[in-house]
PyMOL Python script that loads the backbone (N, CA, C, O; Angstrom):
from pymol import cmd

cmd.read_pdbstr("""\
ATOM      1  N   MET A   1       6.199 224.274 272.655  1.00  0.00           N
ATOM      2  CA  MET A   1       6.469 222.873 272.745  1.00  0.00           C
ATOM      3  C   MET A   1       7.807 222.604 272.072  1.00  0.00           C
ATOM      4  O   MET A   1       8.171 223.276 271.107  1.00  0.00           O
ATOM      5  N   ALA A   2       8.544 221.608 272.590  1.00  0.00           N
ATOM      6  CA  ALA A   2       9.836 221.263 272.013  1.00  0.00           C
ATOM      7  C   ALA A   2      10.042 219.762 272.110  1.00  0.00           C
ATOM      8  O   ALA A   2       9.517 219.109 273.012  1.00  0.00           O
ATOM      9  N   VAL A   3      10.803 219.226 271.181  1.00  0.00           N
ATOM     10  CA  VAL A   3      11.181 217.821 271.183  1.00  0.00           C
ATOM     11  C   VAL A   3      12.661 217.784 271.510  1.00  0.00           C
ATOM     12  O   VAL A   3      13.418 218.621 271.016  1.00  0.00           O
ATOM     13  N   ARG A   4      13.095 216.832 272.332  1.00  0.00           N
ATOM     14  CA  ARG A   4      14.515 216.719 272.677  1.00  0.00           C
ATOM     15  C   ARG A   4      15.176 215.738 271.712  1.00  0.00           C
ATOM     16  O   ARG A   4      14.636 214.665 271.442  1.00  0.00           O
ATOM     17  N   ASP A   5      16.353 216.114 271.192  1.00  0.00           N
ATOM     18  CA  ASP A   5      17.079 215.205 270.313  1.00  0.00           C
ATOM     19  C   ASP A   5      18.077 214.409 271.136  1.00  0.00           C
ATOM     20  O   ASP A   5      18.115 214.526 272.361  1.00  0.00           O
ATOM     21  N   SER A   6      18.887 213.595 270.458  1.00  0.00           N
ATOM     22  CA  SER A   6      19.810 212.704 271.151  1.00  0.00           C
ATOM     23  C   SER A   6      20.897 213.452 271.904  1.00  0.00           C
ATOM     24  O   SER A   6      21.561 212.861 272.756  1.00  0.00           O
ATOM     25  N   HIS A   7      21.101 214.729 271.619  1.00  0.00           N
ATOM     26  CA  HIS A   7      22.099 215.528 272.313  1.00  0.00           C
ATOM     27  C   HIS A   7      21.452 216.396 273.389  1.00  0.00           C
ATOM     28  O   HIS A   7      22.089 217.320 273.896  1.00  0.00           O
ATOM     29  N   SER A   8      20.213 216.120 273.742  1.00  0.00           N
ATOM     30  CA  SER A   8      19.454 216.840 274.757  1.00  0.00           C
ATOM     31  C   SER A   8      19.231 218.303 274.417  1.00  0.00           C
ATOM     32  O   SER A   8      18.994 219.118 275.310  1.00  0.00           O
ATOM     33  N   MET A   9      19.303 218.642 273.149  1.00  0.00           N
ATOM     34  CA  MET A   9      18.980 220.006 272.729  1.00  0.00           C
ATOM     35  C   MET A   9      17.502 220.037 272.382  1.00  0.00           C
ATOM     36  O   MET A   9      16.975 219.101 271.781  1.00  0.00           O
ATOM     37  N   ALA A  10      16.847 221.105 272.760  1.00  0.00           N
ATOM     38  CA  ALA A  10      15.427 221.224 272.451  1.00  0.00           C
ATOM     39  C   ALA A  10      15.261 221.561 270.973  1.00  0.00           C
ATOM     40  O   ALA A  10      15.928 222.453 270.448  1.00  0.00           O
ATOM     41  N   ILE A  11      14.376 220.845 270.321  1.00  0.00           N
ATOM     42  CA  ILE A  11      14.027 221.138 268.936  1.00  0.00           C
ATOM     43  C   ILE A  11      12.684 221.849 268.977  1.00  0.00           C
ATOM     44  O   ILE A  11      11.681 221.246 269.359  1.00  0.00           O
ATOM     45  N   PRO A  12      12.644 223.124 268.590  1.00  0.00           N
ATOM     46  CA  PRO A  12      11.357 223.825 268.628  1.00  0.00           C
ATOM     47  C   PRO A  12      10.388 223.184 267.642  1.00  0.00           C
ATOM     48  O   PRO A  12      10.777 222.806 266.537  1.00  0.00           O
ATOM     49  N   THR A  13       9.144 223.064 268.039  1.00  0.00           N
ATOM     50  CA  THR A  13       8.138 222.493 267.155  1.00  0.00           C
ATOM     51  C   THR A  13       7.063 223.504 266.792  1.00  0.00           C
ATOM     52  O   THR A  13       6.097 223.174 266.104  1.00  0.00           O
ATOM     53  N   GLU A  14       7.234 224.734 267.256  1.00  0.00           N
ATOM     54  CA  GLU A  14       6.289 225.784 266.890  1.00  0.00           C
ATOM     55  C   GLU A  14       6.744 226.434 265.600  1.00  0.00           C
ATOM     56  O   GLU A  14       7.939 226.644 265.395  1.00  0.00           O
ATOM     57  N   LEU A  15       5.806 226.751 264.736  1.00  0.00           N
ATOM     58  CA  LEU A  15       6.140 227.345 263.453  1.00  0.00           C
ATOM     59  C   LEU A  15       6.420 228.838 263.602  1.00  0.00           C
ATOM     60  O   LEU A  15       5.789 229.525 264.406  1.00  0.00           O
ATOM     61  N   ASN A  16       7.376 229.327 262.815  1.00  0.00           N
ATOM     62  CA  ASN A  16       7.681 230.756 262.805  1.00  0.00           C
ATOM     63  C   ASN A  16       6.650 231.527 261.994  1.00  0.00           C
ATOM     64  O   ASN A  16       6.286 232.650 262.343  1.00  0.00           O
ATOM     65  N   TYR A  17       6.188 230.923 260.922  1.00  0.00           N
ATOM     66  CA  TYR A  17       5.200 231.544 260.035  1.00  0.00           C
ATOM     67  C   TYR A  17       4.129 230.512 259.735  1.00  0.00           C
ATOM     68  O   TYR A  17       4.433 229.322 259.645  1.00  0.00           O
ATOM     69  N   PRO A  18       2.892 230.935 259.579  1.00  0.00           N
ATOM     70  CA  PRO A  18       1.860 229.952 259.246  1.00  0.00           C
ATOM     71  C   PRO A  18       2.128 229.366 257.861  1.00  0.00           C
ATOM     72  O   PRO A  18       2.479 230.099 256.936  1.00  0.00           O
ATOM     73  N   PRO A  19       1.966 228.052 257.711  1.00  0.00           N
ATOM     74  CA  PRO A  19       2.177 227.454 256.388  1.00  0.00           C
ATOM     75  C   PRO A  19       1.100 227.925 255.413  1.00  0.00           C
ATOM     76  O   PRO A  19      -0.035 228.206 255.798  1.00  0.00           O
ATOM     77  N   ARG A  20       1.485 228.001 254.150  1.00  0.00           N
ATOM     78  CA  ARG A  20       0.520 228.357 253.112  1.00  0.00           C
ATOM     79  C   ARG A  20       0.215 227.106 252.309  1.00  0.00           C
ATOM     80  O   ARG A  20       1.105 226.306 252.017  1.00  0.00           O
ATOM     81  N   MET A  21      -1.031 226.948 251.961  1.00  0.00           N
ATOM     82  CA  MET A  21      -1.464 225.767 251.225  1.00  0.00           C
ATOM     83  C   MET A  21      -1.463 226.044 249.722  1.00  0.00           C
ATOM     84  O   MET A  21      -1.704 227.168 249.281  1.00  0.00           O
ATOM     85  N   ILE A  22      -1.187 225.002 248.955  1.00  0.00           N
ATOM     86  CA  ILE A  22      -1.248 225.059 247.500  1.00  0.00           C
ATOM     87  C   ILE A  22      -2.444 224.211 247.083  1.00  0.00           C
ATOM     88  O   ILE A  22      -2.566 223.055 247.486  1.00  0.00           O
ATOM     89  N   TYR A  23      -3.318 224.791 246.279  1.00  0.00           N
ATOM     90  CA  TYR A  23      -4.548 224.111 245.858  1.00  0.00           C
ATOM     91  C   TYR A  23      -4.495 223.817 244.358  1.00  0.00           C
ATOM     92  O   TYR A  23      -3.893 224.561 243.584  1.00  0.00           O
ATOM     93  N   ASP A  24      -5.139 222.717 243.970  1.00  0.00           N
ATOM     94  CA  ASP A  24      -5.266 222.420 242.539  1.00  0.00           C
ATOM     95  C   ASP A  24      -6.540 223.054 241.987  1.00  0.00           C
ATOM     96  O   ASP A  24      -7.223 223.803 242.686  1.00  0.00           O
ATOM     97  N   GLU A  25      -6.851 222.751 240.736  1.00  0.00           N
ATOM     98  CA  GLU A  25      -8.017 223.352 240.077  1.00  0.00           C
ATOM     99  C   GLU A  25      -9.342 222.980 240.736  1.00  0.00           C
ATOM    100  O   GLU A  25     -10.318 223.720 240.613  1.00  0.00           O
ATOM    101  N   GLN A  26      -9.392 221.851 241.429  1.00  0.00           N
ATOM    102  CA  GLN A  26     -10.614 221.417 242.105  1.00  0.00           C
ATOM    103  C   GLN A  26     -10.705 221.922 243.543  1.00  0.00           C
ATOM    104  O   GLN A  26     -11.658 221.605 244.254  1.00  0.00           O
ATOM    105  N   GLY A  27      -9.725 222.697 243.967  1.00  0.00           N
ATOM    106  CA  GLY A  27      -9.741 223.230 245.322  1.00  0.00           C
ATOM    107  C   GLY A  27      -9.167 222.278 246.363  1.00  0.00           C
ATOM    108  O   GLY A  27      -9.286 222.540 247.560  1.00  0.00           O
ATOM    109  N   GLU A  28      -8.551 221.186 245.940  1.00  0.00           N
ATOM    110  CA  GLU A  28      -7.950 220.220 246.859  1.00  0.00           C
ATOM    111  C   GLU A  28      -6.527 220.678 247.205  1.00  0.00           C
ATOM    112  O   GLU A  28      -5.808 221.209 246.358  1.00  0.00           O
ATOM    113  N   ILE A  29      -6.144 220.464 248.448  1.00  0.00           N
ATOM    114  CA  ILE A  29      -4.784 220.807 248.864  1.00  0.00           C
ATOM    115  C   ILE A  29      -3.822 219.793 248.254  1.00  0.00           C
ATOM    116  O   ILE A  29      -3.983 218.584 248.416  1.00  0.00           O
ATOM    117  N   VAL A  30      -2.818 220.312 247.549  1.00  0.00           N
ATOM    118  CA  VAL A  30      -1.825 219.441 246.911  1.00  0.00           C
ATOM    119  C   VAL A  30      -0.411 219.716 247.416  1.00  0.00           C
ATOM    120  O   VAL A  30       0.521 219.006 247.038  1.00  0.00           O
ATOM    121  N   GLY A  31      -0.236 220.713 248.246  1.00  0.00           N
ATOM    122  CA  GLY A  31       1.089 221.033 248.760  1.00  0.00           C
ATOM    123  C   GLY A  31       1.020 222.068 249.856  1.00  0.00           C
ATOM    124  O   GLY A  31      -0.025 222.667 250.110  1.00  0.00           O
ATOM    125  N   THR A  32       2.170 222.268 250.507  1.00  0.00           N
ATOM    126  CA  THR A  32       2.281 223.238 251.587  1.00  0.00           C
ATOM    127  C   THR A  32       3.592 223.985 251.432  1.00  0.00           C
ATOM    128  O   THR A  32       4.616 223.392 251.092  1.00  0.00           O
ATOM    129  N   ILE A  33       3.561 225.267 251.677  1.00  0.00           N
ATOM    130  CA  ILE A  33       4.770 226.085 251.645  1.00  0.00           C
ATOM    131  C   ILE A  33       5.142 226.423 253.083  1.00  0.00           C
ATOM    132  O   ILE A  33       4.330 226.958 253.837  1.00  0.00           O
ATOM    133  N   LEU A  34       6.393 226.100 253.456  1.00  0.00           N
ATOM    134  CA  LEU A  34       6.917 226.409 254.786  1.00  0.00           C
ATOM    135  C   LEU A  34       8.054 227.403 254.663  1.00  0.00           C
ATOM    136  O   LEU A  34       8.729 227.463 253.636  1.00  0.00           O
ATOM    137  N   SER A  35       8.265 228.179 255.705  1.00  0.00           N
ATOM    138  CA  SER A  35       9.459 229.028 255.736  1.00  0.00           C
ATOM    139  C   SER A  35      10.672 228.110 255.859  1.00  0.00           C
ATOM    140  O   SER A  35      10.546 226.950 256.252  1.00  0.00           O
ATOM    141  N   TYR A  36      11.843 228.636 255.521  1.00  0.00           N
ATOM    142  CA  TYR A  36      13.059 227.822 255.597  1.00  0.00           C
ATOM    143  C   TYR A  36      13.310 227.338 257.029  1.00  0.00           C
ATOM    144  O   TYR A  36      13.668 226.178 257.235  1.00  0.00           O
ATOM    145  N   ALA A  37      13.127 228.214 258.012  1.00  0.00           N
ATOM    146  CA  ALA A  37      13.339 227.833 259.415  1.00  0.00           C
ATOM    147  C   ALA A  37      12.365 226.731 259.827  1.00  0.00           C
ATOM    148  O   ALA A  37      12.743 225.805 260.544  1.00  0.00           O
ATOM    149  N   ASP A  38      11.120 226.827 259.377  1.00  0.00           N
ATOM    150  CA  ASP A  38      10.138 225.800 259.706  1.00  0.00           C
ATOM    151  C   ASP A  38      10.463 224.481 259.002  1.00  0.00           C
ATOM    152  O   ASP A  38      10.241 223.405 259.558  1.00  0.00           O
ATOM    153  N   TYR A  39      10.987 224.569 257.783  1.00  0.00           N
ATOM    154  CA  TYR A  39      11.401 223.369 257.053  1.00  0.00           C
ATOM    155  C   TYR A  39      12.553 222.682 257.794  1.00  0.00           C
ATOM    156  O   TYR A  39      12.584 221.455 257.883  1.00  0.00           O
ATOM    157  N   GLN A  40      13.494 223.459 258.321  1.00  0.00           N
ATOM    158  CA  GLN A  40      14.584 222.874 259.095  1.00  0.00           C
ATOM    159  C   GLN A  40      14.053 222.206 260.364  1.00  0.00           C
ATOM    160  O   GLN A  40      14.526 221.136 260.747  1.00  0.00           O
ATOM    161  N   THR A  41      13.087 222.827 261.006  1.00  0.00           N
ATOM    162  CA  THR A  41      12.471 222.222 262.185  1.00  0.00           C
ATOM    163  C   THR A  41      11.822 220.897 261.812  1.00  0.00           C
ATOM    164  O   THR A  41      11.961 219.905 262.527  1.00  0.00           O
ATOM    165  N   PHE A  42      11.113 220.886 260.689  1.00  0.00           N
ATOM    166  CA  PHE A  42      10.491 219.661 260.182  1.00  0.00           C
ATOM    167  C   PHE A  42      11.549 218.574 259.973  1.00  0.00           C
ATOM    168  O   PHE A  42      11.344 217.425 260.362  1.00  0.00           O
ATOM    169  N   LEU A  43      12.674 218.935 259.362  1.00  0.00           N
ATOM    170  CA  LEU A  43      13.742 217.957 259.125  1.00  0.00           C
ATOM    171  C   LEU A  43      14.322 217.438 260.437  1.00  0.00           C
ATOM    172  O   LEU A  43      14.629 216.252 260.549  1.00  0.00           O
ATOM    173  N   ARG A  44      14.476 218.318 261.436  1.00  0.00           N
ATOM    174  CA  ARG A  44      14.999 217.886 262.736  1.00  0.00           C
ATOM    175  C   ARG A  44      14.056 216.897 263.419  1.00  0.00           C
ATOM    176  O   ARG A  44      14.500 215.900 263.988  1.00  0.00           O
ATOM    177  N   VAL A  45      12.774 217.173 263.361  1.00  0.00           N
ATOM    178  CA  VAL A  45      11.791 216.258 263.965  1.00  0.00           C
ATOM    179  C   VAL A  45      11.819 214.911 263.242  1.00  0.00           C
ATOM    180  O   VAL A  45      11.766 213.859 263.880  1.00  0.00           O
ATOM    181  N   LEU A  46      11.904 214.947 261.915  1.00  0.00           N
ATOM    182  CA  LEU A  46      12.017 213.698 261.163  1.00  0.00           C
ATOM    183  C   LEU A  46      13.273 212.926 261.549  1.00  0.00           C
ATOM    184  O   LEU A  46      13.219 211.719 261.785  1.00  0.00           O
ATOM    185  N   ALA A  47      14.406 213.627 261.612  1.00  0.00           N
ATOM    186  CA  ALA A  47      15.667 212.974 261.944  1.00  0.00           C
ATOM    187  C   ALA A  47      15.600 212.311 263.317  1.00  0.00           C
ATOM    188  O   ALA A  47      16.171 211.241 263.527  1.00  0.00           O
ATOM    189  N   LYS A  48      14.913 212.943 264.230  1.00  0.00           N
ATOM    190  CA  LYS A  48      14.811 212.421 265.595  1.00  0.00           C
ATOM    191  C   LYS A  48      13.824 211.262 265.715  1.00  0.00           C
ATOM    192  O   LYS A  48      14.073 210.306 266.449  1.00  0.00           O
ATOM    193  N   ASN A  49      12.693 211.346 264.987  1.00  0.00           N
ATOM    194  CA  ASN A  49      11.599 210.426 265.268  1.00  0.00           C
ATOM    195  C   ASN A  49      11.278 209.412 264.175  1.00  0.00           C
ATOM    196  O   ASN A  49      10.660 208.385 264.458  1.00  0.00           O
ATOM    197  N   ALA A  50      11.678 209.674 262.947  1.00  0.00           N
ATOM    198  CA  ALA A  50      11.289 208.787 261.845  1.00  0.00           C
ATOM    199  C   ALA A  50      12.281 207.639 261.689  1.00  0.00           C
ATOM    200  O   ALA A  50      13.456 207.767 262.033  1.00  0.00           O
ATOM    201  N   ASP A  51      11.798 206.531 261.172  1.00  0.00           N
ATOM    202  CA  ASP A  51      12.654 205.408 260.815  1.00  0.00           C
ATOM    203  C   ASP A  51      13.421 205.794 259.561  1.00  0.00           C
ATOM    204  O   ASP A  51      12.830 205.969 258.495  1.00  0.00           O
ATOM    205  N   TRP A  52      14.737 205.926 259.686  1.00  0.00           N
ATOM    206  CA  TRP A  52      15.573 206.412 258.589  1.00  0.00           C
ATOM    207  C   TRP A  52      15.361 205.607 257.309  1.00  0.00           C
ATOM    208  O   TRP A  52      15.322 206.177 256.219  1.00  0.00           O
ATOM    209  N   GLU A  53      15.228 204.316 257.431  1.00  0.00           N
ATOM    210  CA  GLU A  53      15.105 203.445 256.258  1.00  0.00           C
ATOM    211  C   GLU A  53      13.796 203.650 255.505  1.00  0.00           C
ATOM    212  O   GLU A  53      13.709 203.326 254.320  1.00  0.00           O
ATOM    213  N   THR A  54      12.785 204.178 256.169  1.00  0.00           N
ATOM    214  CA  THR A  54      11.498 204.385 255.490  1.00  0.00           C
ATOM    215  C   THR A  54      11.358 205.791 254.912  1.00  0.00           C
ATOM    216  O   THR A  54      10.413 206.069 254.174  1.00  0.00           O
ATOM    217  N   LEU A  55      12.306 206.687 255.247  1.00  0.00           N
ATOM    218  CA  LEU A  55      12.248 208.037 254.697  1.00  0.00           C
ATOM    219  C   LEU A  55      12.608 208.005 253.215  1.00  0.00           C
ATOM    220  O   LEU A  55      13.506 207.263 252.816  1.00  0.00           O
ATOM    221  N   PRO A  56      11.926 208.795 252.402  1.00  0.00           N
ATOM    222  CA  PRO A  56      12.319 208.892 250.992  1.00  0.00           C
ATOM    223  C   PRO A  56      13.747 209.432 250.887  1.00  0.00           C
ATOM    224  O   PRO A  56      14.208 210.184 251.745  1.00  0.00           O
ATOM    225  N   ARG A  57      14.420 209.039 249.836  1.00  0.00           N
ATOM    226  CA  ARG A  57      15.824 209.427 249.643  1.00  0.00           C
ATOM    227  C   ARG A  57      16.005 210.954 249.681  1.00  0.00           C
ATOM    228  O   ARG A  57      16.994 211.447 250.223  1.00  0.00           O
ATOM    229  N   TYR A  58      15.049 211.698 249.107  1.00  0.00           N
ATOM    230  CA  TYR A  58      15.206 213.154 249.084  1.00  0.00           C
ATOM    231  C   TYR A  58      15.164 213.753 250.488  1.00  0.00           C
ATOM    232  O   TYR A  58      15.819 214.766 250.736  1.00  0.00           O
ATOM    233  N   LEU A  59      14.409 213.153 251.414  1.00  0.00           N
ATOM    234  CA  LEU A  59      14.401 213.646 252.795  1.00  0.00           C
ATOM    235  C   LEU A  59      15.674 213.237 253.520  1.00  0.00           C
ATOM    236  O   LEU A  59      16.206 214.015 254.312  1.00  0.00           O
ATOM    237  N   GLN A  60      16.171 212.032 253.265  1.00  0.00           N
ATOM    238  CA  GLN A  60      17.452 211.627 253.838  1.00  0.00           C
ATOM    239  C   GLN A  60      18.552 212.588 253.396  1.00  0.00           C
ATOM    240  O   GLN A  60      19.376 213.017 254.203  1.00  0.00           O
ATOM    241  N   ASP A  61      18.555 212.921 252.109  1.00  0.00           N
ATOM    242  CA  ASP A  61      19.554 213.849 251.578  1.00  0.00           C
ATOM    243  C   ASP A  61      19.419 215.233 252.213  1.00  0.00           C
ATOM    244  O   ASP A  61      20.420 215.862 252.555  1.00  0.00           O
ATOM    245  N   ALA A  62      18.183 215.705 252.369  1.00  0.00           N
ATOM    246  CA  ALA A  62      17.954 217.033 252.959  1.00  0.00           C
ATOM    247  C   ALA A  62      18.456 217.069 254.400  1.00  0.00           C
ATOM    248  O   ALA A  62      19.072 218.052 254.814  1.00  0.00           O
ATOM    249  N   ILE A  63      18.200 216.012 255.166  1.00  0.00           N
ATOM    250  CA  ILE A  63      18.667 215.943 256.556  1.00  0.00           C
ATOM    251  C   ILE A  63      20.192 215.879 256.584  1.00  0.00           C
ATOM    252  O   ILE A  63      20.828 216.585 257.367  1.00  0.00           O
ATOM    253  N   ASP A  64      20.780 215.041 255.738  1.00  0.00           N
ATOM    254  CA  ASP A  64      22.242 214.951 255.674  1.00  0.00           C
ATOM    255  C   ASP A  64      22.863 216.302 255.341  1.00  0.00           C
ATOM    256  O   ASP A  64      23.838 216.710 255.973  1.00  0.00           O
ATOM    257  N   ASN A  65      22.307 216.994 254.357  1.00  0.00           N
ATOM    258  CA  ASN A  65      22.842 218.294 253.954  1.00  0.00           C
ATOM    259  C   ASN A  65      22.719 219.327 255.070  1.00  0.00           C
ATOM    260  O   ASN A  65      23.639 220.114 255.294  1.00  0.00           O
ATOM    261  N   MET A  66      21.590 219.326 255.768  1.00  0.00           N
ATOM    262  CA  MET A  66      21.391 220.262 256.867  1.00  0.00           C
ATOM    263  C   MET A  66      22.419 220.009 257.974  1.00  0.00           C
ATOM    264  O   MET A  66      23.017 220.950 258.496  1.00  0.00           O
ATOM    265  N   LEU A  67      22.620 218.740 258.328  1.00  0.00           N
ATOM    266  CA  LEU A  67      23.579 218.406 259.380  1.00  0.00           C
ATOM    267  C   LEU A  67      25.009 218.727 258.952  1.00  0.00           C
ATOM    268  O   LEU A  67      25.816 219.177 259.766  1.00  0.00           O
ATOM    269  N   ALA A  68      25.324 218.498 257.681  1.00  0.00           N
ATOM    270  CA  ALA A  68      26.660 218.829 257.175  1.00  0.00           C
ATOM    271  C   ALA A  68      26.892 220.335 257.212  1.00  0.00           C
ATOM    272  O   ALA A  68      27.977 220.786 257.582  1.00  0.00           O
ATOM    273  N   ASP A  69      25.887 221.112 256.833  1.00  0.00           N
ATOM    274  CA  ASP A  69      26.002 222.572 256.884  1.00  0.00           C
ATOM    275  C   ASP A  69      26.237 223.050 258.317  1.00  0.00           C
ATOM    276  O   ASP A  69      27.047 223.946 258.556  1.00  0.00           O
ATOM    277  N   GLU A  70      25.524 222.446 259.266  1.00  0.00           N
ATOM    278  CA  GLU A  70      25.700 222.824 260.671  1.00  0.00           C
ATOM    279  C   GLU A  70      27.098 222.452 261.165  1.00  0.00           C
ATOM    280  O   GLU A  70      27.719 223.215 261.904  1.00  0.00           O
ATOM    281  N   ALA A  71      27.589 221.290 260.760  1.00  0.00           N
ATOM    282  CA  ALA A  71      28.926 220.862 261.181  1.00  0.00           C
ATOM    283  C   ALA A  71      29.990 221.797 260.611  1.00  0.00           C
ATOM    284  O   ALA A  71      30.957 222.129 261.297  1.00  0.00           O
ATOM    285  N   GLU A  72      29.816 222.220 259.368  1.00  0.00           N
ATOM    286  CA  GLU A  72      30.761 223.163 258.755  1.00  0.00           C
ATOM    287  C   GLU A  72      30.767 224.500 259.473  1.00  0.00           C
ATOM    288  O   GLU A  72      31.807 225.151 259.580  1.00  0.00           O
ATOM    289  N   ALA A  73      29.608 224.908 259.964  1.00  0.00           N
ATOM    290  CA  ALA A  73      29.482 226.212 260.610  1.00  0.00           C
ATOM    291  C   ALA A  73      30.036 226.209 262.037  1.00  0.00           C
ATOM    292  O   ALA A  73      30.282 227.271 262.608  1.00  0.00           O
ATOM    293  N   GLU A  74      30.232 225.014 262.616  1.00  0.00           N
ATOM    294  CA  GLU A  74      30.752 224.939 263.976  1.00  0.00           C
ATOM    295  C   GLU A  74      32.190 225.413 264.016  1.00  0.00           C
ATOM    296  O   GLU A  74      32.973 225.177 263.096  1.00  0.00           O
ATOM    297  N   SER A  75      32.514 226.084 265.098  1.00  0.00           N
ATOM    298  CA  SER A  75      33.902 226.498 265.274  1.00  0.00           C
ATOM    299  C   SER A  75      34.600 225.498 266.179  1.00  0.00           C
ATOM    300  O   SER A  75      33.963 224.652 266.807  1.00  0.00           O
ATOM    301  N   GLY A  76      35.877 225.608 266.233  1.00  0.00           N
ATOM    302  CA  GLY A  76      36.642 224.716 267.091  1.00  0.00           C
ATOM    303  C   GLY A  76      37.543 223.817 266.267  1.00  0.00           C
ATOM    304  O   GLY A  76      37.487 223.787 265.038  1.00  0.00           O
ATOM    305  N   GLU A  77      38.357 223.102 266.977  1.00  0.00           N
ATOM    306  CA  GLU A  77      39.345 222.231 266.355  1.00  0.00           C
ATOM    307  C   GLU A  77      38.692 220.944 265.854  1.00  0.00           C
ATOM    308  O   GLU A  77      37.871 220.343 266.547  1.00  0.00           O
ATOM    309  N   ALA A  78      39.061 220.534 264.658  1.00  0.00           N
ATOM    310  CA  ALA A  78      38.574 219.262 264.120  1.00  0.00           C
ATOM    311  C   ALA A  78      39.259 218.116 264.862  1.00  0.00           C
ATOM    312  O   ALA A  78      40.458 218.167 265.139  1.00  0.00           O
ATOM    313  N   ARG A  79      38.478 217.083 265.178  1.00  0.00           N
ATOM    314  CA  ARG A  79      39.025 215.930 265.889  1.00  0.00           C
ATOM    315  C   ARG A  79      38.687 214.669 265.122  1.00  0.00           C
ATOM    316  O   ARG A  79      37.622 214.588 264.511  1.00  0.00           O
ATOM    317  N   PRO A  80      39.569 213.686 265.142  1.00  0.00           N
ATOM    318  CA  PRO A  80      39.305 212.431 264.434  1.00  0.00           C
ATOM    319  C   PRO A  80      38.087 211.710 265.010  1.00  0.00           C
ATOM    320  O   PRO A  80      37.877 211.698 266.223  1.00  0.00           O
ATOM    321  N   LEU A  81      37.290 211.111 264.126  1.00  0.00           N
ATOM    322  CA  LEU A  81      36.095 210.385 264.545  1.00  0.00           C
ATOM    323  C   LEU A  81      36.446 209.265 265.521  1.00  0.00           C
ATOM    324  O   LEU A  81      35.735 209.054 266.503  1.00  0.00           O
ATOM    325  N   ARG A  82      37.534 208.549 265.259  1.00  0.00           N
ATOM    326  CA  ARG A  82      37.939 207.439 266.134  1.00  0.00           C
ATOM    327  C   ARG A  82      38.131 207.923 267.575  1.00  0.00           C
ATOM    328  O   ARG A  82      37.750 207.235 268.523  1.00  0.00           O
ATOM    329  N   GLU A  83      38.719 209.102 267.731  1.00  0.00           N
ATOM    330  CA  GLU A  83      38.938 209.668 269.066  1.00  0.00           C
ATOM    331  C   GLU A  83      37.610 209.981 269.750  1.00  0.00           C
ATOM    332  O   GLU A  83      37.441 209.683 270.932  1.00  0.00           O
ATOM    333  N   LEU A  84      36.674 210.572 269.029  1.00  0.00           N
ATOM    334  CA  LEU A  84      35.370 210.907 269.595  1.00  0.00           C
ATOM    335  C   LEU A  84      34.595 209.652 269.980  1.00  0.00           C
ATOM    336  O   LEU A  84      33.967 209.605 271.038  1.00  0.00           O
ATOM    337  N   LEU A  85      34.640 208.631 269.118  1.00  0.00           N
ATOM    338  CA  LEU A  85      33.950 207.375 269.428  1.00  0.00           C
ATOM    339  C   LEU A  85      34.562 206.698 270.645  1.00  0.00           C
ATOM    340  O   LEU A  85      33.838 206.133 271.464  1.00  0.00           O
ATOM    341  N   ALA A  86      35.885 206.748 270.776  1.00  0.00           N
ATOM    342  CA  ALA A  86      36.542 206.158 271.930  1.00  0.00           C
ATOM    343  C   ALA A  86      36.115 206.864 273.219  1.00  0.00           C
ATOM    344  O   ALA A  86      35.880 206.219 274.242  1.00  0.00           O
ATOM    345  N   GLU A  87      36.017 208.179 273.159  1.00  0.00           N
ATOM    346  CA  GLU A  87      35.580 208.932 274.345  1.00  0.00           C
ATOM    347  C   GLU A  87      34.158 208.589 274.759  1.00  0.00           C
ATOM    348  O   GLU A  87      33.836 208.545 275.947  1.00  0.00           O
ATOM    349  N   SER A  88      33.312 208.348 273.766  1.00  0.00           N
ATOM    350  CA  SER A  88      31.914 208.064 274.090  1.00  0.00           C
ATOM    351  C   SER A  88      31.686 206.596 274.445  1.00  0.00           C
ATOM    352  O   SER A  88      30.594 206.214 274.866  1.00  0.00           O
ATOM    353  N   GLY A  89      32.720 205.781 274.271  1.00  0.00           N
ATOM    354  CA  GLY A  89      32.589 204.355 274.587  1.00  0.00           C
ATOM    355  C   GLY A  89      31.955 203.552 273.473  1.00  0.00           C
ATOM    356  O   GLY A  89      31.648 202.377 273.668  1.00  0.00           O
ATOM    357  N   GLU A  90      31.751 204.147 272.313  1.00  0.00           N
ATOM    358  CA  GLU A  90      31.112 203.451 271.194  1.00  0.00           C
ATOM    359  C   GLU A  90      32.121 202.688 270.338  1.00  0.00           C
ATOM    360  O   GLU A  90      31.725 201.884 269.495  1.00  0.00           O
ATOM    361  N   LEU A  91      33.398 202.922 270.537  1.00  0.00           N
ATOM    362  CA  LEU A  91      34.430 202.235 269.773  1.00  0.00           C
ATOM    363  C   LEU A  91      34.963 201.095 270.629  1.00  0.00           C
ATOM    364  O   LEU A  91      35.470 201.310 271.730  1.00  0.00           O
ATOM    365  N   ALA A  92      34.843 199.902 270.112  1.00  0.00           N
ATOM    366  CA  ALA A  92      35.282 198.734 270.898  1.00  0.00           C
ATOM    367  C   ALA A  92      36.713 198.377 270.605  1.00  0.00           C
ATOM    368  O   ALA A  92      37.241 197.423 271.177  1.00  0.00           O
TER     369      ALA A  92
END
""", "prot")
cmd.dss("prot")
cmd.show_as("cartoon", "prot")
cmd.util.cbc("prot")
cmd.orient("prot")
């Protein structure tokens, strides 16, 4: 299964590794451990589907950092934001 983001790229929603649960002294689940790849998938799904204003600040920061890391890793010539917005018709 995959979710499509605003750039029509498929976001995988299947986990690479089964999550591990963290239990407290009473045997209640208090947390979950995800692989890094699965955590990134979780962040992508949140970025696509969640209301940004209702996300906790730490999740907003995690999504911002992930997107910034991806942008840094991209190759190619840097282009001014104004030029990109003009091409997309978003700049009036």
